[in-house]
C-alpha positions in Angstrom: 14.7 -25.9 -6.8 17.5 -27.9 -8.4 17.4 -30.4 -5.5 15.2 -31.2 -2.5 16.6 -33.3 0.4 14.8 -34.4 3.5 17.5 -34.0 6.2 15.4 -35.0 9.2 11.6 -35.0 10.0 11.8 -31.2 10.7 14.5 -30.1 8.1 14.4 -29.8 4.3 17.5 -28.8 2.3 16.9 -27.0 -1.0 19.5 -26.2 -3.6 19.1 -23.9 -6.6 20.7 -23.8 -10.0 21.1 -20.0 -9.8 21.0 -17.3 -7.2 17.6 -16.9 -5.4 18.1 -14.1 -2.9 14.3 -13.6 -2.5 13.6 -17.2 -1.5 13.3 -16.4 2.2 10.7 -13.7 1.5 8.7 -16.1 -0.7 8.5 -18.9 1.8 7.5 -16.5 4.6 4.7 -15.0 2.6 1.6 -16.2 0.6 3.6 -17.8 -2.2 5.4 -20.0 0.4 2.3 -21.5 2.1 2.2 -25.2 1.9 -1.2 -26.8 1.1 -2.3 -29.5 3.4 -2.6 -32.9 1.7 -6.1 -33.4 3.1 -7.2 -30.2 1.4 -5.3 -30.9 -1.8 -6.8 -34.4 -2.1 -10.3 -33.1 -1.4 -12.3 -33.2 -4.8 -14.5 -30.4 -3.4 -11.6 -28.2 -2.4 -12.8 -25.2 -4.4 -15.7 -24.9 -1.9 -14.0 -26.7 1.0 -12.9 -25.2 4.3 -9.2 -24.2 4.3 -6.7 -26.2 6.3 -3.8 -24.5 8.0 -1.5 -24.3 11.1 -2.4 -20.7 12.1 -4.0 -19.3 15.2 -7.6 -20.0 13.9 -9.5 -22.7 12.2 -12.0 -22.1 9.5 -15.3 -23.7 10.7 -17.8 -22.1 8.3 -17.8 -20.4 4.9 -20.9 -19.1 3.3 -19.9 -17.4 0.1 -20.9 -13.7 0.0 -22.2 -13.9 3.6 -19.6 -14.8 6.2 -16.5 -16.7 7.2 -16.3 -18.0 10.7 -13.0 -18.9 12.4 -12.4 -20.5 15.8 -9.3 -20.6 17.9 -6.9 -23.4 17.0 -6.2 -25.3 20.3 -3.0 -26.7 18.7 -1.5 -23.4 17.6 2.3 -23.5 18.3 3.0 -19.8 19.2 2.8 -18.2 22.7 3.0 -14.6 23.8 6.2 -13.2 25.4 5.1 -14.6 28.8 4.7 -18.1 27.4 0.9 -18.0 27.4 -0.9 -19.7 24.5 -2.2 -17.8 21.6 -4.7 -16.7 20.2 -6.6 -14.7 22.8 -9.9 -14.6 20.9 -12.3 -17.5 20.8 -13.6 -16.8 17.4 -13.7 -14.2 14.5 -16.5 -13.6 12.0 -15.6 -12.0 8.7 -18.5 -10.4 6.7 -18.0 -9.1 3.2 -19.7 -5.7 2.7 -19.5 -3.9 -0.6 -19.1 -0.2 -0.5 -16.9 2.0 1.6 -19.8 4.1 2.9 -21.6 1.0 4.2 -18.6 -0.4 6.0 -17.9 3.0 7.5 -21.6 3.2 8.7 -21.3 -0.2 10.4 -18.1 0.9 12.2 -19.7 4.1 13.3 -22.7 2.2 14.7 -20.5 -0.1 16.6 -21.8 -3.2 14.7 -18.3 -4.3 13.8 -15.1 -4.4 15.7 -12.6 -3.8 12.8 -12.6 -3.0 9.1 -10.4 -2.9 6.0 -10.7 0.2 3.9 -8.6 1.1 0.9 -11.1 3.6 -0.7 -9.9 7.1 -0.8 -13.2 8.6 0.1 -12.8 7.6 3.8 -9.1 8.3 4.4 -9.7 11.7 6.0 -12.5 10.4 8.2 -10.5 7.5 9.7 -7.6 9.8 10.4 -9.6 12.6 12.0 -13.2 12.0 13.3 -12.6 8.3 13.9 -9.6 8.8 16.1 -11.2 11.8 17.8 -14.1 9.6 18.8 -11.8 7.0 20.5 -11.4 4.7 17.5 -8.0 3.3 16.6 -5.9 2.5 13.5 -3.2 0.0 12.7 0.1 1.8 11.8 0.2 1.8 8.0 2.9 -0.1 6.1 5.8 2.1 4.8 5.6 0.5 1.4 2.2 1.2 -0.2 0.4 -0.5 -3.0 -0.9 1.4 -6.1 -4.1 1.7 -7.9 -3.9 1.4 -11.7 -5.7 0.6 -14.9 -4.5 -2.9 -15.8 -4.5 -3.8 -19.5 -4.7 -7.2 -21.0 -1.5 -6.8 -23.1 -2.1 -10.0 -25.0 -5.5 -9.3 -26.6 -7.1 -6.5 -28.7 -7.3 -3.7 -28.3 -4.6 -3.3 -25.8 -2.1 -5.7 -27.4 -1.3 -2.6 -29.5 1.1 -0.3 -27.5 -0.2 2.7 -29.5 -3.7 2.0 -28.2 -2.4 2.0 -24.7 -0.6 5.3 -25.2 -3.6 6.8 -26.8 -5.9 5.8 -23.8 -3.3 7.2 -21.4 -3.4 10.6 -23.2 -7.2 10.5 -23.0 -7.1 9.9 -19.2 -7.1 12.9 -16.9 -5.6 11.3 -13.8 -5.8 14.6 -11.8 -9.5 14.6 -12.3 -9.7 11.0 -11.1 -7.7 11.9 -8.1 -10.0 14.9 -7.2 -13.2 12.9 -7.5 -12.3 9.4 -6.4 -9.2 9.4 -4.1 -8.6 13.0 -2.9 -6.3 12.1 -0.1 -3.8 9.9 -2.0 -0.8 10.7 -4.2 -0.5 10.5 -8.0 2.1 8.0 -9.1 3.7 7.1 -12.4 4.7 3.5 -11.5 4.0 0.6 -9.1 6.5 1.8 -6.4 5.4 4.6 -4.1 7.7 7.3 -2.9 10.1 6.0 -0.4 10.1 2.4 -1.9 13.0 0.8 -3.7 12.7 1.5 -7.4 10.6 4.7 -7.1 10.8 7.1 -10.0 8.9 10.4 -10.3 8.9 10.2 -14.1 8.8 6.7 -15.7 7.7 7.9 -19.2 4.0 7.4 -18.7 2.2 9.7 -21.3 0.7 12.8 -19.8 -2.9 13.8 -20.3 -3.1 15.3 -23.8 -6.5 14.6 -25.5 -5.4 16.4 -28.7 -2.4 14.1 -29.1 -4.6 11.1 -28.0 -7.2 11.9 -30.7 -4.5 12.3 -33.3 -3.1 8.9 -32.5 -6.5 7.3 -32.5 -7.3 8.9 -35.9 -4.1 7.2 -37.1 -4.5 3.7 -35.7 -8.3 3.6 -35.6 -10.7 3.5 -32.7 -11.9 0.1 -31.5 -15.6 -0.5 -31.9 -15.9 -0.7 -28.1 -13.7 -0.9 -25.0 -14.9 -3.3 -22.2 -14.1 -2.1 -18.7 -14.5 -4.8 -16.1 -15.8 -3.8 -12.7 -16.9 -5.7 -9.6 -20.4 -4.7 -8.5 -19.2 -2.5 -5.7 -20.8 1.0 -5.6 -17.5 2.8 -5.2 -15.8 0.8 -8.0 -18.7 1.4 -10.3 -18.5 5.1 -9.8 -14.8 4.9 -10.7 -15.7 2.9 -13.8 -18.3 5.5 -14.8 -15.8 8.3 -14.4 -13.3 6.7 -16.7 -16.0 5.7 -19.3 -17.3 9.3 -19.4 -13.7 10.7 -19.6 -12.7 8.5 -22.5 -16.0 9.2 -24.3 -15.8 13.0 -23.8 -12.0 13.4 -24.4 -11.5 11.0 -27.3 -14.9 9.8 -28.6 -14.4 6.2 -27.4 -17.3 3.9 -26.7 -17.0 2.1 -23.3 -19.0 -0.9 -22.1 -18.9 -1.5 -18.3 -18.9 -5.2 -17.6 -20.2 -5.7 -14.1 -19.6 -8.9 -12.2 -19.5 -10.3 -8.7 -16.3 -9.6 -6.7 -15.9 -13.4 -6.3 -15.3 -13.6 -10.1 -12.6 -11.0 -10.2 -9.5 -13.2 -9.8 -10.9 -15.9 -12.1 -11.2 -13.2 -14.8 -7.7 -12.1 -14.1 -6.0 -15.5 -14.3 -7.9 -16.6 -17.4 -7.4 -13.3 -19.2 -11.2 -12.7 -19.6 -10.8 -8.9 -19.5 -9.6 -5.9 -21.5 -9.0 -3.3 -18.8 -9.8 -3.3 -15.1 -9.1 -1.1 -12.1 -6.5 -3.0 -10.1 -4.7 -2.7 -6.7 -1.4 -4.5 -6.2 2.3 -4.4 -5.5 3.8 -2.5 -2.5 5.9 -5.5 -1.4 8.9 -3.3 -0.6 11.2 -5.4 -2.9 11.3 -5.3 -6.7 12.2 -9.0 -6.8 8.9 -9.9 -5.1 7.0 -8.6 -8.2 8.5 -11.4 -10.4 5.3 -13.4 -10.5 3.3 -10.4 -11.7 5.5 -9.4 -14.7 7.8 -12.2 -15.8 6.8 -13.9 -19.1 7.1 -17.4 -17.6 3.9 -16.5 -15.7 2.0 -15.1 -18.7 0.6 -18.2 -20.2 -2.5 -20.3 -19.3 -3.8 -19.6 -15.8 -1.5 -16.6 -15.5 -0.5 -14.7 -12.4 1.1 -12.3 -14.7 -2.4 -10.9 -15.2 -1.2 -8.2 -17.6 0.3 -10.8 -19.9 3.5 -8.8 -20.2 6.0 -10.6 -22.4 9.2 -8.5 -22.6 12.8 -9.9 -22.6 14.1 -6.8 -21.0 11.6 -7.0 -18.2 12.5 -10.7 -17.7 16.2 -10.0 -17.5 15.8 -7.2 -14.9 13.5 -9.4 -12.8 16.0 -12.2 -12.9 18.7 -9.9 -11.8 16.7 -8.9 -8.7 16.9 -12.5 -7.5 20.7 -12.4 -7.6 21.4 -9.7 -5.1 20.6 -8.5 -1.6 22.3 -5.1 -2.1 19.6 -2.4 -1.5 21.3 0.2 -3.8 21.5 -2.4 -6.7 17.8 -3.4 -6.1 16.8 0.2 -6.2 18.5 0.7 -9.5 17.0 -2.5 -11.0 13.6 -1.4 -9.7 14.0 2.0 -11.4 14.8 0.3 -14.7 11.8 -2.0 -14.3 9.7 1.2 -13.7 11.0 2.7 -17.0 10.1 -0.5 -18.9 6.6 -0.4 -17.5 6.2 3.4 -18.3 7.8 3.4 -21.8 5.5 0.5 -22.9 2.4 1.7 -21.0 1.8 -1.9 -19.8 -0.5 -0.3 -17.2 -1.7 3.2 -16.4 -0.6 4.1 -12.9 -3.0 6.2 -10.8 -2.4 6.7 -7.1 -1.0 5.3 -3.9 -3.2 3.1 -1.7 -3.7 4.6 1.7 -4.9 1.5 3.6 -6.9 2.1 6.7 -7.5 -0.7 9.2 -9.7 0.9 11.8 -10.8 -0.9 15.0 -12.9 0.0 17.9 -11.9 1.6 21.3 -12.5 -1.7 23.1 -10.4 -3.8 20.8 -6.6 -4.2 21.4 -3.6 -6.0 19.9 -4.7 -5.7 16.2 -1.5 -5.7 14.2 0.7 -6.9 17.1 3.1 -9.8 16.3 5.7 -10.6 18.9 8.4 -12.5 17.1 10.5 -15.3 18.6 13.5 -13.0 18.4 11.9 -10.6 20.8 11.2 -8.0 18.1 7.8 -6.8 17.0 6.7 -7.6 13.4 5.6 -4.9 11.0 1.9 -4.2 11.9 0.7 -4.3 8.3 1.9 -5.3 4.9 0.0 -4.0 1.9 -3.3 -3.9 3.8 -2.8 -7.2 5.6 -2.5 -7.3 9.4 -2.4 -9.8 12.2 -5.0 -10.9 14.7 -2.9 -13.5 16.6 -2.7 -11.3 19.6 -5.9 -9.3 19.3 -8.4 -9.2 22.1 -11.6 -7.5 23.0 -12.8 -6.0 26.3 -16.0 -7.6 27.7 
């Protein structure tokens, strides 16, 4: 902001030196959350309980085991009848690696709800689960994408020809068949129906002969390090790509396994070469600014890919200067073409999020807004439990 003015105890006025049309989106989402001074001042905040103003309070956090939330008696929202929210007394979140394990827990009735973005279970949730009385949150219209994310600032993927060669050595159709059979192949970060979607962004097609020729020209790296969290499903995907690159183009691949809790740390510090990533799907090209603009590519970078490209910067800045959907769509398409032409990432498939919940659970994804309208049930896999309740 160019200026911040405290108008009264409940009002802050911000002014900007240039147009910032996406500002309302940012303050309403994760990037706009204010950190409580008590949390910020806590020297142990990396392991401290979060402080917020939402419907639940965090009362316990045991890393890799569980997070316990209890109802916040001071929560400010009510339901349409003026009754206080939330309905639930508490929620327990338990991390559980592996889609098959989480599915088994749901089938056994040992959990009330689940998040699943692994393609292996999509058909089950939409058929047998519903037929048995289970329920699903309505999916978001804008979907995230899975892709291979390169560290564009460090060898070997700081060389665009290396990125092109690896793309030509990658049979994305084979990946789709074996790992995500019920999703759609994509050539960019924006799924069909989203602003900025393009069917052809210039991503190289599978062509191992051309890939080998390019590698013969530029030289093969001694080894490629593929980073993978120690989740059974993600390790299977890692092994598929490692075998593919070895078979198709004679590349040596080392799979670097690490705990899921280390994933974001590796991303923001740039301690990776290539990883399997899920992101985007915000429904607005301007909301991708933090992921691709060069000002976020240094130090502890949220531009995980370390993309530094003046053309990309200019297009992203233009998305902040308009609210016109047609103009945003055109800017998004140009962004898509920059990503594809430079192979800053290798796009794979749409994310078909499933948020299943049991037959005796209600209100998952329900958000009655002060306007009287209903909020979108899910955004990129995130949903609401403010108005959820359970029979019994």
